C-alpha positions in Angstrom: 0.0 0.0 0.0 1.4 3.4 -1.0 1.7 6.4 1.3 -1.1 8.2 -0.7 -3.4 5.3 -0.1 -2.6 5.3 3.6 -3.3 9.0 3.8 -6.6 8.7 2.0 -7.7 5.7 4.0 -6.8 7.3 7.3 -8.6 10.5 6.6 -11.6 8.6 5.1 -12.1 6.6 8.3 -11.6 9.6 10.6 -14.1 11.6 8.5 -16.7 8.9 8.6 -16.2 8.7 12.4 -16.6 12.5 12.8 -19.7 12.5 10.5 -21.3 9.6 12.5 -20.5 11.4 15.8 -22.2 14.5 14.5 -25.3 12.4 14.2 -25.6 12.7 18.0 -26.1 16.5 18.2 -28.2 16.3 15.0 -30.5 13.8 16.6 -30.7 15.9 19.8 -31.6 19.0 17.7 -34.3 17.1 15.9 -35.8 15.9 19.2 -36.7 19.4 20.1 -37.3 21.1 16.7 -38.8 20.2 13.3 -35.5 21.1 11.6 -31.8 20.9 12.6 -29.3 23.8 12.1 -28.5 23.9 8.4 -24.7 23.9 9.0 -24.9 20.9 11.3 -26.7 19.0 8.6 -24.2 20.1 6.0 -21.1 19.2 8.1 -22.7 15.8 9.2 -23.4 14.8 5.6 -20.2 16.2 4.0 -18.0 14.4 6.6 -19.7 11.1 5.7 -19.6 11.7 2.0 -16.0 12.8 2.0 -15.1 9.8 4.1 -16.5 7.5 1.5 -15.0 9.5 -1.4 -11.5 9.3 0.2 -11.9 5.5 0.7 -12.9 5.2 -2.9 -10.0 7.4 -4.1 -7.6 5.1 -2.2 -8.7 2.3 -4.5 -8.5 4.5 -7.6 -4.9 5.3 -6.8 -4.0 1.7 -7.7 -4.6 2.7 -11.3 -2.5 5.9 -11.2 0.6 6.2 -13.3 1.9 9.2 -11.3 5.1 9.2 -9.4 4.8 8.3 -5.7 5.6 11.8 -4.7 2.8 13.3 -7.0 0.3 10.7 -5.7 1.2 11.6 -2.1 0.9 15.3 -3.0 -2.5 14.7 -4.5 -3.7 12.8 -1.4 -2.4 15.5 1.0 -4.1 18.2 -1.1 -7.4 16.3 -1.0 -7.2 15.7 2.7 -6.3 19.3 3.5 -9.2 20.5 1.3 -11.6 18.2 2.9 -10.4 19.0 6.4 -10.8 22.7 5.7 -14.4 22.1 4.4 -15.4 20.1 7.4 -13.8 22.6 9.7 -15.6 25.4 8.0 -19.0 23.7 8.3 -18.3 22.9 12.0 -17.4 26.6 12.7 -20.5 27.8 10.9 -22.6 25.5 13.0 -21.0 26.2 16.3 -21.0 30.0 15.7 -24.7 29.8 14.6 -23.9 31.5 11.3 -26.9 32.2 9.1 -25.9 33.0 5.5 -22.2 32.3 5.4 -21.9 34.0 2.0 -23.5 37.2 3.3 -21.6 37.2 6.6 -18.3 36.1 5.1 -17.8 34.0 8.2 -14.6 32.2 9.1 -16.3 29.0 8.0 -17.0 30.6 4.6 -13.3 31.5 4.3 -12.3 27.9 5.1 -14.8 26.6 2.5 -13.2 28.9 -0.1 -9.7 27.8 0.8 -10.8 24.1 0.6 -11.4 24.4 -3.1 -7.7 24.8 -3.8 -6.8 21.5 -2.3 -9.9 19.8 -3.7 -9.5 21.0 -7.3 -5.7 20.5 -7.5 -5.7 17.2 -5.7 -8.5 15.7 -7.8 -6.9 17.0 -11.0 -3.8 15.1 -10.2 -5.7 11.9 -9.4 -7.7 12.2 -12.7 -4.6 12.7 -14.7 -2.8 9.8 -13.0 -5.7 7.4 -13.4 -6.2 8.4 -17.1 -2.5 7.9 -17.7 -2.6 4.5 -16.0 -5.5 3.1 -18.0 
């Protein structure tokens, strides 16, 4: 197993765990209200989805023709991007942010920064997989 795969699997499992744990405050919120805070729902679902995506990408890396260092770079960029996204959602929820675009909250800034890691990392993976086919 490569370093990139280990990074993706580790983050994937941690992200799934965090998303599942967020189910507790989500359930508590739903016990007392018809809807849960929007940012709590977003971070709960995104952590679970990102966990599954990272686990899937760890398998996709077996097809990559990139160098080990580029694969590791891609994995780190993806994990940093996803970590920033989940952190942004968590901050928006904990700070009771309404419209993070209008407020330009710290969570919004983390969301914006996450796109650099996500887009660069997935571009590397796509190129590597296409080259490896």
